[in-house]
Structures are given as C-alpha cells and as structure tokens.
C-alpha positions as CSV (number, residue, x, y, z in Angstrom):
1,M,-33.7,-5.5,1.9
2,T,-31.9,-5.8,-1.4
3,E,-28.6,-7.7,-2.1
4,I,-25.7,-6.0,-3.8
5,G,-22.8,-8.0,-5.2
6,I,-19.5,-6.7,-3.9
7,G,-16.1,-7.2,-5.6
8,I,-12.9,-6.3,-3.7
9,I,-9.6,-6.0,-5.4
10,G,-6.8,-6.8,-3.0
11,G,-6.9,-9.3,-0.2
12,G,-4.2,-8.1,2.2
13,Y,-4.3,-5.6,5.0
14,M,-7.1,-3.4,3.7
15,G,-8.7,-6.1,1.5
16,K,-9.4,-8.1,4.7
17,A,-10.7,-5.0,6.5
18,H,-13.1,-4.2,3.8
19,S,-14.2,-7.9,3.4
20,V,-15.0,-8.1,7.1
21,A,-16.8,-4.7,7.0
22,M,-19.0,-5.7,4.1
23,A,-19.8,-9.0,5.9
24,A,-20.8,-7.2,9.1
25,V,-22.3,-3.8,8.0
26,G,-25.8,-5.1,7.4
27,A,-26.1,-6.5,10.9
28,V,-24.5,-3.5,12.6
29,F,-26.4,-0.8,10.8
30,D,-29.5,-2.7,9.4
31,T,-28.7,-1.3,5.9
32,A,-31.3,-1.4,3.2
33,L,-28.6,-2.8,0.8
34,R,-27.1,-6.0,2.0
35,P,-23.6,-6.9,0.6
36,R,-23.1,-10.2,-1.1
37,L,-19.4,-11.1,-1.1
38,E,-19.3,-12.0,-4.8
39,M,-15.6,-11.9,-5.9
40,I,-12.2,-11.1,-4.6
41,C,-9.1,-10.4,-6.6
42,A,-5.5,-11.1,-5.6
43,S,-2.2,-11.3,-7.4
44,T,-2.1,-15.0,-8.0
45,P,-4.7,-17.8,-8.3
46,A,-3.5,-19.4,-5.1
47,S,-3.8,-16.2,-3.0
48,A,-7.2,-15.4,-4.6
49,E,-8.4,-18.8,-3.5
50,R,-7.0,-18.4,-0.1
51,Y,-8.7,-15.1,0.5
52,R,-11.9,-16.3,-1.1
53,A,-12.1,-19.2,1.4
54,A,-11.0,-17.1,4.4
55,Y,-13.3,-14.2,3.9
56,G,-16.4,-16.0,2.5
57,F,-16.5,-14.8,-1.2
58,A,-18.3,-16.9,-3.8
59,R,-15.4,-16.7,-6.2
60,G,-11.8,-15.5,-6.6
61,T,-9.7,-14.3,-9.5
62,E,-6.2,-13.1,-10.2
63,D,-7.3,-10.7,-12.9
64,W,-9.0,-7.4,-11.8
65,R,-10.5,-7.0,-15.2
66,V,-12.5,-10.2,-14.8
67,L,-13.9,-8.9,-11.5
68,V,-14.8,-5.5,-12.8
69,K,-16.6,-6.9,-15.9
70,D,-18.5,-9.6,-14.0
71,P,-22.3,-8.8,-14.1
72,K,-22.7,-10.1,-10.6
73,V,-20.2,-7.6,-9.2
74,E,-22.4,-4.5,-8.8
75,A,-20.0,-2.3,-6.8
76,V,-16.2,-2.3,-6.7
77,V,-13.8,-1.7,-3.7
78,I,-10.2,-1.0,-4.7
79,A,-7.8,-2.1,-2.0
80,S,-4.7,-2.6,-4.2
81,P,-1.5,-0.6,-4.6
82,Q,-1.8,3.1,-5.5
83,N,-0.4,2.7,-9.0
84,T,-3.4,0.4,-9.9
85,H,-6.2,2.7,-8.7
86,R,-6.7,4.8,-11.8
87,Q,-7.0,2.0,-14.3
88,I,-9.4,0.0,-12.2
89,A,-11.6,3.0,-11.4
90,E,-11.8,4.1,-15.0
91,A,-12.8,0.6,-16.1
92,A,-15.5,0.3,-13.4
93,F,-17.0,3.7,-14.1
94,A,-17.1,2.9,-17.8
95,L,-19.5,0.1,-16.8
96,G,-21.6,2.4,-14.5
97,K,-20.4,0.7,-11.3
98,P,-20.0,2.6,-8.0
99,V,-16.4,2.6,-6.8
100,F,-14.9,2.8,-3.3
101,C,-11.1,3.5,-3.5
102,E,-8.6,3.3,-0.7
103,K,-6.5,6.4,-0.1
104,P,-4.6,8.0,-1.7
105,L,-6.7,8.5,-4.8
106,G,-4.2,7.2,-7.3
107,A,-0.5,7.5,-7.4
108,S,-0.4,11.2,-8.2
109,L,-2.5,14.4,-8.6
110,Q,-2.7,13.6,-12.3
111,D,-4.2,10.2,-11.5
112,S,-6.7,11.6,-9.1
113,R,-7.9,14.3,-11.6
114,A,-8.4,11.7,-14.2
115,M,-10.3,9.5,-11.8
116,V,-12.6,12.4,-10.8
117,A,-13.2,13.1,-14.5
118,A,-14.0,9.4,-15.1
119,A,-16.6,9.3,-12.3
120,K,-18.7,11.9,-14.1
121,G,-21.2,12.2,-11.3
122,Q,-21.3,8.5,-10.5
123,I,-21.1,7.2,-6.9
124,S,-17.5,7.4,-5.7
125,M,-15.9,7.4,-2.3
126,V,-12.4,7.5,-0.9
127,G,-11.2,5.5,2.2
128,F,-10.3,8.0,4.9
129,N,-11.4,6.0,8.0
130,Y,-9.7,7.8,10.9
131,I,-11.9,10.8,10.8
132,R,-14.9,8.5,11.2
133,T,-14.2,7.6,14.9
134,P,-17.1,8.7,17.1
135,A,-14.7,11.1,18.9
136,S,-13.6,12.8,15.7
137,Q,-17.1,13.0,14.3
138,F,-18.1,14.6,17.6
139,A,-15.2,17.0,17.3
140,R,-16.4,18.0,13.8
141,Q,-19.9,18.6,15.3
142,L,-18.5,20.7,18.2
143,I,-16.5,22.9,15.8
144,A,-19.4,23.3,13.3
145,D,-21.8,24.3,16.2
146,G,-19.3,27.0,17.3
147,V,-18.8,25.5,20.7
148,I,-15.1,26.5,20.7
149,G,-15.8,29.7,18.8
150,D,-14.0,30.9,15.6
151,I,-11.1,28.6,14.8
152,T,-7.7,30.4,15.0
153,W,-5.2,27.5,15.0
154,F,-4.8,23.9,14.0
155,R,-2.0,21.4,14.7
156,G,-2.1,17.9,13.3
157,E,0.2,15.0,12.9
158,H,0.3,11.5,11.5
159,T,3.3,9.8,13.0
160,E,4.4,6.1,13.1
161,D,7.6,4.3,13.6
162,F,7.5,1.3,11.3
163,L,10.7,2.5,9.5
164,A,12.4,4.2,12.5
165,D,15.0,1.5,12.6
166,P,17.6,2.2,9.9
167,A,18.4,-1.6,9.8
168,T,14.9,-2.3,8.5
169,P,15.5,-3.6,5.0
170,A,14.4,-1.6,1.9
171,N,10.9,-2.7,0.7
172,W,8.0,-1.5,-1.4
173,R,7.3,1.3,1.1
174,T,10.8,2.8,0.5
175,D,10.4,3.1,-3.3
176,G,8.4,5.8,-5.2
177,D,6.7,9.0,-4.1
178,A,3.3,7.4,-3.7
179,N,4.6,5.0,-1.0
180,G,6.6,7.7,0.9
181,T,5.3,9.4,4.0
182,M,3.7,12.3,2.0
183,G,1.9,9.8,-0.2
184,D,1.0,7.2,2.5
185,L,0.5,8.9,5.9
186,A,0.1,12.6,5.2
187,P,-3.2,12.2,3.2
188,H,-5.0,11.0,6.4
189,M,-4.2,14.1,8.5
190,I,-4.6,16.5,5.6
191,N,-8.1,15.0,5.1
192,G,-8.7,15.4,8.8
193,A,-7.6,19.1,8.6
194,L,-9.9,19.7,5.6
195,A,-12.8,18.0,7.4
196,L,-12.3,19.8,10.7
197,I,-11.2,23.3,9.6
198,G,-12.0,23.6,5.9
199,P,-9.9,24.3,2.7
200,I,-6.2,25.2,2.8
201,T,-5.3,28.1,0.6
202,S,-1.4,28.2,0.9
203,L,1.4,26.4,2.6
204,V,5.2,26.1,3.0
205,A,6.7,22.7,3.5
206,E,9.9,20.7,4.0
207,V,10.1,17.1,3.1
208,E,13.2,14.9,3.5
209,T,14.6,11.3,3.7
210,V,16.2,10.6,7.0
211,H,17.7,7.1,6.1
212,T,18.8,7.4,2.4
213,S,19.9,3.8,2.2
214,R,18.8,0.6,3.9
215,P,19.9,-3.1,3.7
216,G,18.9,-4.2,0.2
217,G,18.9,-0.8,-1.6
218,A,18.6,2.9,-1.7
219,V,15.5,4.8,-0.4
220,T,13.8,6.8,-3.2
221,N,11.1,8.5,-1.2
222,D,10.6,10.6,1.9
223,D,10.6,9.6,5.6
224,H,9.0,12.7,7.1
225,G,7.7,16.1,6.3
226,Q,6.4,19.3,8.0
227,M,4.4,22.2,6.8
228,M,2.8,25.5,7.9
229,C,-0.4,26.4,6.2
230,R,-3.2,29.0,6.1
231,F,-6.8,28.0,5.9
232,A,-9.5,29.7,3.9
233,N,-11.3,30.8,7.2
234,G,-8.1,32.6,8.2
235,A,-6.8,30.0,10.7
236,M,-3.1,29.2,11.0
237,G,-2.0,25.6,10.8
238,Q,0.9,23.3,11.3
239,M,1.2,19.6,10.4
240,Y,3.9,16.9,10.7
241,F,4.1,13.5,9.1
242,S,6.6,10.7,9.8
243,R,7.2,7.0,9.5
244,V,10.4,7.3,11.6
245,A,8.9,8.7,14.8
246,H,10.1,6.3,17.5
247,G,7.3,5.3,19.9
248,R,4.4,6.4,17.8
249,K,2.3,3.5,16.5
250,M,-0.8,5.4,15.3
251,G,0.0,9.0,16.0
252,Y,-3.0,10.5,14.2
253,A,-3.5,13.5,16.6
254,Y,-4.7,17.0,16.4
255,E,-5.3,20.2,18.5
256,V,-7.8,22.8,17.5
257,T,-7.9,26.2,19.2
258,G,-10.8,28.6,18.9
259,T,-11.8,31.9,20.5
260,K,-14.0,30.1,23.1
261,G,-12.0,27.0,23.8
262,A,-10.0,24.1,22.4
263,I,-10.1,20.4,21.4
264,R,-7.5,17.7,21.5
265,F,-7.5,14.2,20.1
266,D,-5.0,11.3,19.7
267,Q,-5.9,8.1,17.8
268,E,-3.9,6.0,20.2
269,D,-6.6,6.8,22.7
270,Q,-9.4,6.9,20.1
271,N,-12.3,6.7,22.4
272,A,-11.6,9.9,24.2
273,L,-11.9,13.6,23.2
274,W,-10.5,16.4,25.3
275,L,-12.5,19.6,25.4
276,Y,-11.6,23.0,27.0
277,R,-14.3,25.6,27.5
278,A,-13.0,29.1,28.3
279,D,-16.3,30.1,29.9
280,E,-15.9,27.6,32.8
281,P,-15.2,28.9,36.3
282,E,-11.5,29.5,36.7
283,A,-11.2,27.1,39.6
284,T,-12.4,24.2,37.4
285,R,-11.3,25.4,34.0
286,G,-9.2,22.8,32.2
287,F,-9.4,20.1,29.5
288,S,-12.2,17.7,30.3
289,K,-11.9,14.1,29.0
290,I,-15.0,13.0,27.2
291,L,-15.4,9.2,26.9
292,T,-17.4,8.2,23.8
293,G,-20.6,6.4,24.2
294,P,-24.1,5.9,22.6
295,A,-24.7,9.7,22.7
296,H,-21.9,10.2,20.1
297,P,-22.1,9.7,16.3
298,D,-22.1,6.0,15.1
299,Y,-21.3,4.5,18.5
300,A,-24.5,2.9,19.6
301,P,-24.8,0.4,16.7
302,F,-21.6,-1.2,17.9
303,C,-22.1,-1.0,21.7
304,Q,-24.7,0.2,24.2
305,G,-22.1,0.8,27.0
306,P,-20.5,4.3,27.4
307,G,-16.7,4.1,27.5
308,H,-16.5,0.5,26.2
309,G,-15.1,1.8,23.0
310,T,-15.0,1.2,19.3
311,G,-11.9,0.1,17.3
312,Y,-10.2,0.3,13.9
313,Q,-12.4,-2.3,12.2
314,D,-15.5,-0.4,13.3
315,Q,-14.3,2.7,11.3
316,I,-14.2,0.6,8.2
317,I,-17.7,-0.7,8.9
318,I,-18.9,2.9,9.1
319,E,-17.3,3.6,5.7
320,A,-19.1,0.6,4.3
321,R,-22.4,1.9,5.6
322,D,-21.8,5.3,4.0
323,F,-20.8,3.7,0.7
324,L,-24.0,1.6,0.6
325,R,-26.1,4.6,1.6
326,A,-24.7,6.5,-1.3
327,I,-25.5,3.7,-3.7
328,E,-29.0,3.2,-2.3
329,T,-29.9,6.9,-2.4
330,R,-27.8,7.8,-5.5
331,T,-26.5,10.7,-3.5
332,P,-22.8,11.4,-3.0
333,V,-21.4,10.8,0.5
334,W,-18.3,12.5,1.8
335,P,-15.5,12.0,1.0
336,T,-16.0,11.6,-2.8
337,F,-13.3,11.3,-5.4
338,K,-13.3,15.1,-5.6
339,D,-12.5,15.3,-1.9
340,G,-9.7,12.7,-2.4
341,M,-8.3,14.9,-5.2
342,D,-8.3,17.9,-2.9
343,V,-6.1,16.0,-0.5
344,N,-3.7,15.0,-3.3
345,Q,-3.5,18.7,-4.4
346,V,-2.3,19.7,-0.9
347,V,0.3,16.9,-1.0
348,A,1.5,18.1,-4.5
349,A,1.7,21.7,-3.2
350,A,3.8,20.5,-0.2
351,M,6.2,18.6,-2.5
352,A,6.5,21.7,-4.8
353,S,7.0,24.0,-1.8
354,S,9.8,21.7,-0.4
355,R,11.6,21.8,-3.8
356,A,11.2,25.6,-4.2
357,K,11.7,26.4,-0.5
358,A,8.9,28.9,-0.8
359,W,5.2,29.4,0.1
360,V,2.8,27.9,-2.6
361,D,-0.8,28.7,-3.3
362,I,-2.9,25.6,-3.5
363,A,-4.8,26.8,-6.5
364,S,-1.6,27.2,-8.5
365,V,-0.8,23.4,-8.4
C-alpha cells in the first residue's frame, strides 16, 4: 500500500462528502493507494480550521493556491463553486497533479473546454455520483448486454423541490446560469442518459423561470427546463429538470424502452431496479422489482446482505475508488473531463434551443 496526499478545496456539502469518502475508501475497497488527508481549503481561516478538525486533515488553509502548490498534496479534489473550477484545475494540471472536479465542469462550456485542454492527457475525473449506484450500474450492464434489445426510447428527469416555495428568499442558487436548474441539476441526468444510451445528436428545449422574483431580489436563472432529443443510436428521448417540483426530493429517475423489454429506476428508491422482459409468459409478464445485493456492481464491499442497501455517501466512496485507481494505473476512468465537457455541450445546446425556439445539432454548439 502507498499513501497519497489528498487536498480538498471546499469543506461544505460536497467537501464533507469527499473527505469522508477519502477517509473510508481504503477500508471499503482495499485500495492500493491509501489517501492521507493532507490539507483542506475553505473561505476563511476559521472555517478551514473547523473543517480540518472535524474531518481529520493535517492542515487547513483559506487560500486554494497554497493547497495546490503544496508538495505534500499529490491529488486535488475541487468541491468549491463552479466559477472557481477552471482556475484551480489549470493550476493543478500545470504542476502535474491529478484532479477530481465536482460537476458541472466549470461555469460554462468555454470553461470546460479550457479545462480539457489543460488536462493534456493527465488524470482527470468529474463527480457524477448518481449513475454509480449498484442499481444504475446494473442497468447499464443490462442495456449493454442487450437484455432489453435495441433501445428505442429514453425518459429521464432530475426533479427536486428546494425552491418550490416562492417565499423562499433569493440566494446564491437563484443567481447566474451556472447555478440555475440547467447548470445544477440537469447535468446529472444528461450524464445518466449519455452513460445509459450514448451520445445525443440533436435536441429541442424550453427553459424558463417560474418565480422571477423572491424575497431579497430578482431571480436571474432558470427554475425548470424540458427537452426532446435524438440519440446517435436512433433512440428518441425526453428529459425534464426542475427545482420547483413539489414533493420531489431526489427525483433522479429514468425509463428505458427496448425492443425486448424495459427498465425503470428512481433514486428515491435507489436500491431497486424494475425490469420488464417481453419474452416472459403473458400470465406473469410485468415489471419485476430487483433488490440490489452482493451480486450487483460495487455492492458487496459495503454490505453482505441482499436488500440491505447502499446510500448517497457510498456513491462518493465508489467515485473515490475510481479516482485512486486511475491515478494508480495512470489510466483514465470514466467520466473524465472530456465526458464532463460533453454534458456541458448538451446543456449549452439546450439553452441555445430555448432561445431560438428550434432544434439544435449538438455538434454545432
């Protein structure tokens, strides 16, 4: 086993998740590289020290440049706001350090293209964790193995309700395209669609703001969006994204229809996958609920009991394993920065389509 010094920029929601994941991944997956929590960066000296003590880092700093340049920090995890991603990644790559960046990859398509160029073949990875549940990994496997035949249709959504109440005050989430629904939630389901079905070639979209003002100020970004799309394999697709969908807490859900069957999944019941096989006897033909267990991808390292389930934090630990494996083997692991850029290109195409009120070819964006 070899230690590797980890530096994490951002100590809040995702900073904590990645800190816990790096502390646990060696024990869960018996990784050859064992993370050493070397340094954490936050916005003030006080918060950096608070996170350092809480998460078990050796040191803390309020300056991300100090973290990136430190020789004991051998790999960098970016869990800070989107508008900081590009500058940090470029600095880390200039020093030859592997970078894991939370989604979306930068605050714009321009940012993500610059980040891909900066990587120049170095180890990079983007944080799309929901597609890593054992159930969704199994869905990818079933589709790739042709169990439900040739794919003809996909429906996906990422819906939540944290801004459904118009009385909720304006905050950082209501300002700037990168923090709107298309910048924040849509990338997860778009990534899922690309992983399950393949590249999108064209789309038509509508994006709008439902609550244009809130207590404390105007809303400058979008509340929800919808799109129809065509995949490179010929399949039709529909997707919907919302932060104002009452009752939905983690509505990352999809349906996939093929010529031999169908698959359904909902992240709010993340340990179950529903499978329909058209070749079953008519009397028993219907969607069957599959509870995940040790027979499914990346489940057994967490629990030996079928149906006991995995959770959100486990998805981040799986990401940490993949990132360490990429560093150890010097081999890119999906999703790389290029994959993150592909997601941003679909988002940019959707925004362009909404403005033009017309179909847009992805390659033209």
